[in-house]
C-alpha positions as protocol buffer text, in pm:
chain_id: "A"
residue {
  index: 1
  type: MET
  ca { x: 2472 y: 16237 z: 11537 }
}
residue {
  index: 2
  type: ARG
  ca { x: 2145 y: 16024 z: 11681 }
}
residue {
  index: 3
  type: ALA
  ca { x: 2342 y: 16016 z: 12065 }
}
residue {
  index: 4
  type: LEU
  ca { x: 2330 y: 16418 z: 12040 }
}
residue {
  index: 5
  type: LEU
  ca { x: 1953 y: 16408 z: 12025 }
}
residue {
  index: 6
  type: LEU
  ca { x: 1953 y: 16185 z: 12362 }
}
residue {
  index: 7
  type: VAL
  ca { x: 2197 y: 16489 z: 12492 }
}
residue {
  index: 8
  type: ALA
  ca { x: 1890 y: 16691 z: 12380 }
}
residue {
  index: 9
  type: LEU
  ca { x: 1670 y: 16565 z: 12694 }
}
residue {
  index: 10
  type: LEU
  ca { x: 1828 y: 16741 z: 12883 }
}
residue {
  index: 11
  type: GLY
  ca { x: 1645 y: 17104 z: 12754 }
}
residue {
  index: 12
  type: ALA
  ca { x: 1317 y: 16917 z: 12861 }
}
residue {
  index: 13
  type: LEU
  ca { x: 1428 y: 16882 z: 13230 }
}
residue {
  index: 14
  type: PRO
  ca { x: 1226 y: 17142 z: 13488 }
}
residue {
  index: 15
  type: GLY
  ca { x: 1450 y: 17299 z: 13728 }
}
residue {
  index: 16
  type: ARG
  ca { x: 1393 y: 17294 z: 14084 }
}
residue {
  index: 17
  type: ALA
  ca { x: 1633 y: 17371 z: 14320 }
}
residue {
  index: 18
  type: GLY
  ca { x: 1753 y: 17103 z: 14604 }
}
residue {
  index: 19
  type: ALA
  ca { x: 1571 y: 16853 z: 14399 }
}
residue {
  index: 20
  type: LEU
  ca { x: 1724 y: 16540 z: 14232 }
}
residue {
  index: 21
  type: GLU
  ca { x: 1615 y: 16498 z: 13888 }
}
residue {
  index: 22
  type: ALA
  ca { x: 1671 y: 16208 z: 13662 }
}
residue {
  index: 23
  type: ALA
  ca { x: 1620 y: 16136 z: 13276 }
}
residue {
  index: 24
  type: ALA
  ca { x: 1678 y: 15860 z: 13063 }
}
residue {
  index: 25
  type: GLY
  ca { x: 1603 y: 15693 z: 12716 }
}
residue {
  index: 26
  type: LYS
  ca { x: 1770 y: 15506 z: 12423 }
}
residue {
  index: 27
  type: VAL
  ca { x: 1799 y: 15573 z: 12066 }
}
residue {
  index: 28
  type: ASP
  ca { x: 1797 y: 15272 z: 11830 }
}
residue {
  index: 29
  type: ILE
  ca { x: 2204 y: 15341 z: 11608 }
}
residue {
  index: 30
  type: THR
  ca { x: 2186 y: 15063 z: 11400 }
}
residue {
  index: 31
  type: PRO
  ca { x: 2306 y: 15181 z: 11028 }
}
residue {
  index: 32
  type: ASP
  ca { x: 2042 y: 15107 z: 10733 }
}
residue {
  index: 33
  type: LEU
  ca { x: 2252 y: 14880 z: 10555 }
}
residue {
  index: 34
  type: ALA
  ca { x: 2014 y: 14959 z: 10233 }
}
residue {
  index: 35
  type: LYS
  ca { x: 2125 y: 15314 z: 10249 }
}
residue {
  index: 36
  type: GLU
  ca { x: 2475 y: 15302 z: 10437 }
}
residue {
  index: 37
  type: LYS
  ca { x: 2808 y: 15145 z: 10322 }
}
residue {
  index: 38
  type: VAL
  ca { x: 2939 y: 15040 z: 10684 }
}
residue {
  index: 39
  type: LEU
  ca { x: 3232 y: 14795 z: 10743 }
}
residue {
  index: 40
  type: MET
  ca { x: 3282 y: 14586 z: 11087 }
}
residue {
  index: 41
  type: ALA
  ca { x: 3525 y: 14668 z: 11319 }
}
residue {
  index: 42
  type: GLY
  ca { x: 3723 y: 14379 z: 11541 }
}
residue {
  index: 43
  type: PHE
  ca { x: 3828 y: 14027 z: 11516 }
}
residue {
  index: 44
  type: GLY
  ca { x: 4171 y: 14151 z: 11313 }
}
residue {
  index: 45
  type: ALA
  ca { x: 3975 y: 14141 z: 10969 }
}
residue {
  index: 46
  type: THR
  ca { x: 4002 y: 14440 z: 10785 }
}
residue {
  index: 47
  type: GLY
  ca { x: 3700 y: 14539 z: 10516 }
}
residue {
  index: 48
  type: ARG
  ca { x: 3458 y: 14290 z: 10657 }
}
residue {
  index: 49
  type: LYS
  ca { x: 3096 y: 14365 z: 10533 }
}
residue {
  index: 50
  type: PRO
  ca { x: 2775 y: 14298 z: 10760 }
}
residue {
  index: 51
  type: GLN
  ca { x: 2577 y: 13992 z: 10631 }
}
residue {
  index: 52
  type: GLY
  ca { x: 2293 y: 14159 z: 10816 }
}
residue {
  index: 53
  type: VAL
  ca { x: 2114 y: 14318 z: 11143 }
}
residue {
  index: 54
  type: HIS
  ca { x: 2121 y: 14069 z: 11429 }
}
residue {
  index: 55
  type: ASP
  ca { x: 2047 y: 14293 z: 11696 }
}
residue {
  index: 56
  type: PRO
  ca { x: 2009 y: 14652 z: 11725 }
}
residue {
  index: 57
  type: LEU
  ca { x: 2212 y: 14896 z: 11822 }
}
residue {
  index: 58
  type: TYR
  ca { x: 2123 y: 15185 z: 12049 }
}
residue {
  index: 59
  type: ALA
  ca { x: 2265 y: 15503 z: 12236 }
}
residue {
  index: 60
  type: ARG
  ca { x: 2149 y: 15512 z: 12551 }
}
residue {
  index: 61
  type: LEU
  ca { x: 2169 y: 15826 z: 12792 }
}
residue {
  index: 62
  type: LEU
  ca { x: 2115 y: 15884 z: 13203 }
}
residue {
  index: 63
  type: VAL
  ca { x: 2071 y: 16236 z: 13297 }
}
residue {
  index: 64
  type: LEU
  ca { x: 2098 y: 16346 z: 13696 }
}
residue {
  index: 65
  type: ARG
  ca { x: 2030 y: 16656 z: 13791 }
}
residue {
  index: 66
  type: GLU
  ca { x: 2057 y: 16858 z: 14107 }
}
residue {
  index: 67
  type: GLY
  ca { x: 2020 y: 17227 z: 14166 }
}
residue {
  index: 68
  type: GLU
  ca { x: 2278 y: 17353 z: 13904 }
}
residue {
  index: 69
  type: THR
  ca { x: 2475 y: 17068 z: 13861 }
}
residue {
  index: 70
  type: THR
  ca { x: 2411 y: 16795 z: 13619 }
}
residue {
  index: 71
  type: VAL
  ca { x: 2568 y: 16482 z: 13514 }
}
residue {
  index: 72
  type: ALA
  ca { x: 2516 y: 16270 z: 13181 }
}
residue {
  index: 73
  type: VAL
  ca { x: 2599 y: 15921 z: 13100 }
}
residue {
  index: 74
  type: VAL
  ca { x: 2567 y: 15832 z: 12759 }
}
residue {
  index: 75
  type: SER
  ca { x: 2642 y: 15464 z: 12619 }
}
residue {
  index: 76
  type: LEU
  ca { x: 2692 y: 15353 z: 12284 }
}
residue {
  index: 77
  type: ASP
  ca { x: 2677 y: 15005 z: 12120 }
}
residue {
  index: 78
  type: LEU
  ca { x: 3017 y: 15055 z: 11950 }
}
residue {
  index: 79
  type: LEU
  ca { x: 3359 y: 14912 z: 11969 }
}
residue {
  index: 80
  type: GLY
  ca { x: 3474 y: 15276 z: 12085 }
}
residue {
  index: 81
  type: PHE
  ca { x: 3420 y: 15680 z: 12021 }
}
residue {
  index: 82
  type: TYR
  ca { x: 3698 y: 15877 z: 12031 }
}
residue {
  index: 83
  type: ILE
  ca { x: 3821 y: 16150 z: 12287 }
}
residue {
  index: 84
  type: ASN
  ca { x: 3759 y: 16448 z: 11999 }
}
residue {
  index: 85
  type: ASP
  ca { x: 3419 y: 16353 z: 11924 }
}
residue {
  index: 86
  type: THR
  ca { x: 3359 y: 16322 z: 12298 }
}
residue {
  index: 87
  type: ARG
  ca { x: 3484 y: 16690 z: 12302 }
}
residue {
  index: 88
  type: ASP
  ca { x: 3294 y: 16769 z: 12012 }
}
residue {
  index: 89
  type: LEU
  ca { x: 2978 y: 16608 z: 12149 }
}
residue {
  index: 90
  type: ARG
  ca { x: 2983 y: 16796 z: 12513 }
}
residue {
  index: 91
  type: GLY
  ca { x: 3074 y: 17133 z: 12332 }
}
residue {
  index: 92
  type: MET
  ca { x: 2703 y: 17068 z: 12105 }
}
residue {
  index: 93
  type: ALA
  ca { x: 2548 y: 16975 z: 12414 }
}
residue {
  index: 94
  type: GLY
  ca { x: 2658 y: 17308 z: 12670 }
}
residue {
  index: 95
  type: PHE
  ca { x: 2898 y: 17042 z: 12868 }
}
residue {
  index: 96
  type: ASP
  ca { x: 3159 y: 17227 z: 12816 }
}
residue {
  index: 97
  type: ALA
  ca { x: 3016 y: 17472 z: 13137 }
}
residue {
  index: 98
  type: PRO
  ca { x: 3092 y: 17455 z: 13457 }
}
residue {
  index: 99
  type: GLY
  ca { x: 2881 y: 17250 z: 13669 }
}
residue {
  index: 100
  type: ARG
  ca { x: 2788 y: 17014 z: 13386 }
}
residue {
  index: 101
  type: ALA
  ca { x: 2950 y: 16705 z: 13271 }
}
residue {
  index: 102
  type: LEU
  ca { x: 2916 y: 16430 z: 13018 }
}
residue {
  index: 103
  type: PHE
  ca { x: 3046 y: 16080 z: 13059 }
}
residue {
  index: 104
  type: VAL
  ca { x: 3034 y: 15905 z: 12689 }
}
residue {
  index: 105
  type: HIS
  ca { x: 3189 y: 15539 z: 12687 }
}
residue {
  index: 106
  type: ALA
  ca { x: 3105 y: 15244 z: 12445 }
}
residue {
  index: 107
  type: THR
  ca { x: 3017 y: 14895 z: 12497 }
}
residue {
  index: 108
  type: HIS
  ca { x: 3327 y: 14756 z: 12318 }
}
residue {
  index: 109
  type: GLN
  ca { x: 3096 y: 14501 z: 12082 }
}
residue {
  index: 110
  type: HIS
  ca { x: 3285 y: 14357 z: 11812 }
}
residue {
  index: 111
  type: SER
  ca { x: 3017 y: 14336 z: 11598 }
}
residue {
  index: 112
  type: GLY
  ca { x: 2910 y: 14692 z: 11472 }
}
residue {
  index: 113
  type: PRO
  ca { x: 3012 y: 14947 z: 11281 }
}
residue {
  index: 114
  type: ASP
  ca { x: 3400 y: 15056 z: 11228 }
}
residue {
  index: 115
  type: THR
  ca { x: 3342 y: 15386 z: 11412 }
}
residue {
  index: 116
  type: LEU
  ca { x: 3754 y: 15429 z: 11466 }
}
residue {
  index: 117
  type: GLY
  ca { x: 3876 y: 15374 z: 11092 }
}
residue {
  index: 118
  type: LEU
  ca { x: 4095 y: 15066 z: 11218 }
}
residue {
  index: 119
  type: TRP
  ca { x: 3924 y: 14789 z: 10975 }
}
residue {
  index: 120
  type: GLY
  ca { x: 3900 y: 14965 z: 10649 }
}
residue {
  index: 121
  type: PRO
  ca { x: 4071 y: 14969 z: 10349 }
}
residue {
  index: 122
  type: PHE
  ca { x: 4398 y: 15183 z: 10504 }
}
residue {
  index: 123
  type: PRO
  ca { x: 4431 y: 15299 z: 10878 }
}
residue {
  index: 124
  type: GLY
  ca { x: 4205 y: 15597 z: 10978 }
}
residue {
  index: 125
  type: VAL
  ca { x: 3954 y: 15521 z: 10664 }
}
residue {
  index: 126
  type: SER
  ca { x: 3616 y: 15363 z: 10728 }
}
């Protein structure tokens, strides 16, 4: 997942005790409609297919570190993101260790891919 690439920025932060360090970045997570089969989320309609891309979707990251404490915030331009996926992301990025916190949130827009499997042909499928 491209959001994981953002979290990988953490490894690029130099370490200096006592100094507050910050890093930020963003990556385009817009599905390639020519290569990927995508169903749209929101508005109660199931099986809604995209007609094109009006605006790109992004994953954004802010990382703050002071000494041995690191906090990261990931913002995803998606309708939603399940807690199990957040836990997996924390594990893959090494944020399941003491002194590290990763917060993930979705901007909850209704014109992006169905990442929750609520608008597919049947529940759990998108």
